[in-house]
N, C-alpha and C positions, 0 to 999 in steps of 0.2 A: 709820273712829275707831278707839280700842285696845279697845273694848268687842269689837268684831266681830272685831279680829284675835283678840283673847283666845278667844273662844267657836268661831271655826272653824280656829285655826291647825294644829293636829294634824291636822286634816281634809282638811289640801292634803296630807300626806304619803302619807297608806296607807289612805284611806278610812274611818277610825276616826272614830266620831260623838263632839263633845263633849269634845275633849283641849285641855289646855293645858299649859304648861312646869309643870315642877317637881323633882321626885327631892329629896326631903325625907330627914331623917334618919332612920337606922336600916336601911336598904337593905344589905345583904349583899353583902361583895367577894366574889365566886367566879371562881377564877383559870379555870374551864372557859366561862365565859360567853363570848358572843360580844364584848362591848366590850372586855375584856381581851383575848381574840387577836387582834382588829382593830386595837386602837390601845396594846394594853399597858398599859392606865391600867384601876384598879380601880373598880367603879361609882362610891364612896362617897370616891374621892379628889378635891379640890379645885381647879378649874382655875383659877376667880379669884374676888374677891368684889364683891358690888356694895353700895358704903355699909357696908362691912365683913359683910357677910353671903356666907358660901361658897356656890357653885353648884358642883354634883357633877359628874363627868365624864360620869355616866349622862343627868342632863339636857341638858347641851351637846351630846354626841353625837347625841341622838337629833335636836336641833335641826340639828345637822351635816348628817346624812342628810335631814331634812327641806327644808334652804336646795339640796342639792345636786338631790335629787331632784326639788325645784321646777323649777329649772332645766334640766335634762335633758327633761322634760316639755316645754318650750317650745322644746326645740332647740338650746338657747344653750350645753348644753356637752358636749362629746366625748370617750367614753373614749379616743381614739386620739392626741389632742391633748396637751401638757404645759401645765398647769393653772398652773404656776408662770411660765410662759411665754404668758398668754393672747392668743388672737388678736383684731381687732376684731369688739364685738361680745359677745364670751365674756368671762362674770366669771373672774377670775385668784382663783387658791387663797385668797389673802389677804382678798378680796371675800366669798367662799365663807363664811371664817371669821368676817369682820366681822357678816355677813348673821346668822350663827348667835348669834352672840355678843348681838347687840341684840335678839333675841328672847329668849334667856334673862336677857337685862338688863330687857326688859321687865316680865317676869313674877315677877321678884326684886322688883321696885320694888313692881309689887302687893302681894304679898306682904309685904314691908316696912313699907308705911305700912297694913296693914290689921291687923299685928299691933300698928302703934303706935295707932290707933283704936279697935282693941281691935274690930274688924269679922270676925264669924265667919259658919260655915254655919249655918242653923238645922237642927234635928232634920228638919224636911221635906225641905229642902233635901238633905240624907244622905240619906233615903231615896231621892230621887227619882234622886240620881246612882248608889246601891246598884242600883234598877231597871234604870236606862241600860245597867251596866256587865254584869248579869244578860242582859239582851236580848243586849248584844254576845258574849256568850259563846257564847249559844246560835246567834244568826248564822254565827257563824265554826266550830260545831262544836264547842263546850266548850270549860272551862277549860282543857286541856291546848294544844288547838290555839290557842287565842287565846294564850295564854304563847309558843306556838311563833313567832305572827306576831310579837309586840310585839317577843320576841329577836332577829329580824332587823332589827329598828328600834335595837338595842344598849338596850332599855327593860325593865326587870321591868316584872311585874304592878304591884307596890307602888308602882313609881315613876309608872307609867302613871295610877294611883289618886291618887296626890299631885298630878300634873299635872292631873287631871280638876276638882280642887277650885278652881284659881286663876278660872276662869271663873265661879264662885259667888263668891270672895271680892272679885272687881273687882265684882258686883253690889251685897254686902254693904257695900261700901267707899264705894261713891256714895251709897246708901242710907242711910248714916252721917252723908257731909257735906250729904248734902240735909236731914235733922234738925237739924241745928247751922246751918241756912239759909247756907252758904258756896256752894251752888250756885241760889241765887235769884236770878234775874237782874235788871237794872236796865231800864230803856225803853233807856239807850245800848248795854246788851247785846245787846239781842233786833233793834236797828238794824243792831247789826255783825256780827250771825251771820245775818242776811236778806242782806245785801248780800257779806258773805262766801261766802255757799252760791249765791248767786243765786235765790232764791225770790222769788216776784211771786205777784199775782193779778191776773184778768183775766175780762172778759165782753165777749161776742161776741153779733152780730147777724150769722147766716151766712144769705147768700144764696146756696143751692146754686146749681151749673152743671152738675150731672149727676144722672142720675136713681139710687135704690136698688133694686133687684131684690129678691123674695123671699128668693132662695136667696143675698141680701148680696154677689152682683158689682155692678159701675157700668154706666152707658152715658152717655156725656157728651152734653150737651147738643147740640142740631143749633144751625145761626147763630140762627135765629129766637129761639130758646128763651134762649139766651145774650145776644143783644141785649137783651131785655126783663129778665134779671135783673141786667143791667149798668146799665139804666136803674132800675130799681128800686133798686139800692144807690144811685145817686147822689142818686134821691129822697129814701130815708133820710138820708142825710148832708147834704142841704140843710136837711130840720126840724132837725135836730140842732144845726145852727149858726144858724140861723134863731133858735133858743129859748135860744141860749148855751152849746148843749154842757151840758145839764143832764143830770144822771143820772136824774132820774125821768122825764124823757122818754124816755131812753136803754132804762131797764127797760120803760116800757110799750111801746116798739118792739120791744125784743127780744122779749119774752113775744108780739108780735102777727105779727111776721116770722121771726124767727129758725127756720132750720133744722136745729138742733144735736142733734135727736133728739126725739122726744118720744113721750110715752105713748100708747100707741093707744087707750087706752078714756077717758082724762081729757082728752087734748089737751095736757096739760101739759108743759115743758120738764123733760128729765131734769136741768139742771143749770139750777135759775131764778133761782140767785143767782150763776151764774159759776163760775170755777173759784176757788174762793177760796185756795189753797196748790199752787202750779205749781213745781216741781223743775226745773231746767235739763234738757233734752233729753226733756222729756215731751210737748212739742207739736210739731207741724210746725217747720221752721226758719222760713219765713216767717212767721207767727205768732209762734214766741218773739220772733223779731227787732222785728217791729213792736210787738209789748208792751213789749218791755224798753227801747225808744228812746223811749216815753210816758214823763213824769212821772206820780205818782197824780193820779188825778182827771179825766187828759187823755183824748179821743176822738182815734182814729187817723182818716186817711184811708182809704178803701177798699184792703185786701193781699189780692190773689189768692194761693189754693194751690189745691191740687188737688184738694178740696172746693168750693171756690165763691170769692164773696168776702165778708171779714169786715170788720167795721167793730168794732174793738177799745175797750173802757172798762178803763185800768188803776187797781186797788183796792188796797188794804190787805190783805196775808195774812191769814191768820185768826189773831187773837191769842192764844189758850188754846192752839193748836197751836205757836205759835212759840214761847210761853214753857215751854212742856214739851218740844220741842227745844233751846231753848237751854242750857236747864238741863243737859242731857247736852251738850251741846259746852263747856259749861264745865267740866265733869270733865274732857272730852276735853283741852282745855287745860291743866288743870291736872296732867295725867298725863303733858303733855309738857314742862311745867316741872320737874317731878321726874327725867323721863328726863335733861333737858339738864342738872340738877345733878348725877346720880346718880353716884359715882366709881366708877371699876372699876378692879380691880388682878388683873393675870394673876399664873400663877406662870409656871415656867420648862415643865412640861409643857403648857402650853397654846400657850406662845411657838413650843415647838418640835414640836408636832403636825402632820403634814402629811394634810390633806385628801384629794389623789387617792392616795396609800399605803393611808390609815386606808380610804378608798371601795372601793378596789380590793380590796384583803384582805377587807373586809366582805361584798363579791360573792361573792368564791371559799367563804366559810365557807357562804354562804347556797345556793350552788350545790350545794356538796357536802353539806349538809345536806338538798336537795331530792333528790340522787340516791341520799342512804343510805335514804331514805325511798321511793324509787322501785325499789331492789332487795328482793327477797324475800330474807327471811332464810333461810339454807340449812339443810334439816330433816335432821335425824339419819337413817341408814341403818338398816335394819333388820340386827342382828348377826345374822350366819351361826348358823343350828342347829349344835348341837353333833353331831357326827358319833359315832356308836354303832359303837363294836367288833362285829364280828360274831362271834356266839359261837363257839367252838371244839368243831370236830367231835368227835365220840366216836372213841376209840380203835378202830382197827380190828383 
C-alpha cells in the first residue's frame, strides 16, 4: 500500500531511515552543490507541477538517484550500456525518469490533500521526527558527516527534513478521513477486500505422520505408524460425515485428536479456534489450496502435507481485524484514485534531463569528494632559520 511506500521509500536508497519525498520552499540554491554540478539545476528550480503545486529539482533528483540505485542493486542497470537504448530486461532512461516522477507525484499528492483537509503533524510527531533525525546524525558521525551523505544524494538536510514529514502527513490524512467517516467500510467493502487480498480462516484436525524430537527435528513415521494415522483420519472424517459435517462435532474432534501443537502443561491446543485470519502464503501450499477450494462452512476430505493428514473446516475471517484493515485499504484505494486523477505538467528542464549523464557526473563528483577526504592536506614546512652573518674579525 502507499503508506508503506511513503514510510520506507527513501530507506531503499541509502540506508537512511524514515524518509519520504519532499523538498519544500525556502531551500537555497547553491551553485557549488552537487545537484547543481551534476544536473546544472538549482535546488529550488521547478521541474514539474502536480495539480498546480511545484516539485523542486532537489526533490526529483533525490528520487531519480533512488530509482537508478534500486535498478543497479538488482543488477538491471549497467554503467557500460546506453540507457537510452536499453537492452532486454533493462530499464530505459525514460523508465527511470518516470519511476522517479511517480514517486515524487505520490508524495506531492499526499501533501496537496493534507493541506486541503488541514491534516498536520502534531507537536509529539514533530518531536519524534527531530529525535529520529538526531539519532541518524549521531549514527552517521555528526551533522557535518550526515549533510555530506545527503549531499551525495543531491539533497540538503533541510530537504531531507521536509521529506521526512510526509509519512506523518500521510498518517494524519488517513486519521482525518477516518474522523469524517469516509473510511468506514461497508459489509460489501469488507467482502471485496477479503476476496481481493485472498484472506481466509480455517481450522483443522491434524493427524501427524512424523515425530517431533526435543531438538525440534523430525522423524517420519514407520509404515505401521503411518497406516494407523491414515486409519484414524479416515475414521474421523466418517464420523463428521455421519453427523452432517457439523462444526460442533468438528471442534470436539479437533480438540480431542488434533496434533497441531499443544501446551505441555494444560494439554490445550495453541490455536483452539483455528487460524482466524490467514494471509496467502502463510500456510503450506497443500493446506492453502485445500482450504481455498472450500466454501465457508465446508469440511475437506483428508489432505496430506509434510506434517501429516489434515481435515480442514473453512470459516469466516475475524471480522474486527477485517474491518480495521479494510479501512486502511479504502484509504489506499482513495490514494490510487487521487494519483490517477492528478495532473502533472513538466517543464523544459525536466524534459531535457538525461538520467545517465546526470548519474555519471554525480558519481564522478562523489568519487572526487571521497578522494579529497582521503588525501591528507599538505602541511606547511618550517621556514629555514635566518642565517646570521659572522662578526667581523678585529683588525690586525
